[in-house]
N, C-alpha and C positions, 0 to 999 in steps of 0.2 A: 294381759295376764290370764292364766287358765282359770276357768270357772268350774264350779261343782254345783250339785243340786241337793237340796234337802227335799225329800218327798214324803208323802203321807199315803197310807193305804187304809181306807175305811171299809170295814165289813158291814154291809148294809143289813145283815140279819142280826148279828150279835151286838152291833153298835160299838165295837172295839176298834182301835186304830193301832197302826204300826208306823213309826217314824224312822226313816232311814236316810242315808247319804250315799251319793254316787258321784263318780267323775266320768261316768259314761252317760248314755241317754237313758231316760226313764224306761223306754220300751225294752232296751237291752237288759237293764237291771231287773225289770219285771220278769223277763224270760228266764234269767238265771235263778231268780227266787223260785219260780214255779218248777224248774228242772230240779233244783235242790230239794224242794219240798217232797217231790215224788221219788227221790233217790234214797232208798233205805240205807245205803252205805255212806251217805253224806254225814259229816260230823255234827251238823246242826239239825238233823232230821226231826228230832223231838222237841224243838222249841215251839212255844205256843203259836207263833205266827204261822209256821209251817204246818202245824196240826190243823189250824183253821183253814189254810189253803186246801188241805185234803178233805176236810169235813164238809165245807160248803162249796157250792158250784163256783167256778172261777169268775163267772159274771156277777157274783154277789159282792165283788170287791171293786172299789173305786180307787184308782191310782192317779195321783196328781202331784205336781211340783208345788211346794209351798215357799221356797226361797232359792235364790241363785246367789252364790257367794264365791269369793276367791277360794281357791283350793285349800290354802293354809287355814282358813277359818271354818272349814266344814265340821270338824268334830265339836268345836264349841257351839256352833250354831245348832247342831242337832240336839245338844243338851238343852239349849234354850227353848227350842220348839217342844221338846218332850215335856218340859215342866210348865209350859204356858198353855198347853192344850187343855 
């Protein structure tokens, strides 16, 4: 069965975190987040996470997988992790 990932991004300066889900690799998802954060035409350009990616140096963020689940369970697992952190 196909697996997906719940991942977390910690900003080491602000001590804030972002929890996300992906069905790709974490490295690919990281790359797409960074590209979107610096693309002024992206629909989510002004979300807090993307603002933080632009404000702080990219090496100020720690990216890691916190859970591996079946694809069908991803959305529910993300919510669980958001509220238990």
